[in-house]
C-alpha positions, -999 to +999 in steps of 0.1 A: +000+000+000+014+034-010+007+070-001+004+083-036+006+075-073+039+092-075+053+066-051+039+039-073+055+052-105+088+057-087+087+020-076+078+009-111+107+029-126+131+013-101+118-021-109+122-014-146+158-005-142+166-034-118+151-058-144+174-044-171+146-027-190+119-054-186+086-045-170+067-068-148+037-085-164+009-075-140-003-043-124-038-038-110-054-006-097-082-011-072-101+021-065-131+009-046-165-007-051-183-003-085-212+020-088-241+019-112-275+036-117-306+019-128-333+034-151-346+055-122-311+069-116-307+054-082-270+049-074-261+014-062-226+004-049-209-029-053-230-044-080-201-057-102-172-077-091-164-099-061-181-096-027-148-100-009-112-091-016-082-109-001-047-096-004-014-114-001+015-089+003+050-104-002+081-084+006 
């Protein structure tokens, strides 16, 4: 977990140089639950996607 996107891009640049110019194959941005509005324009959160999220952080 990072404080800002600037921190993320700095880490990605460092990773790029450490790998000799090869980028990792996977990057995922998770911003929060989905939102949708039905025909009556009622906002509903969390309609699409999983009901739970599990994280494994390796360091």
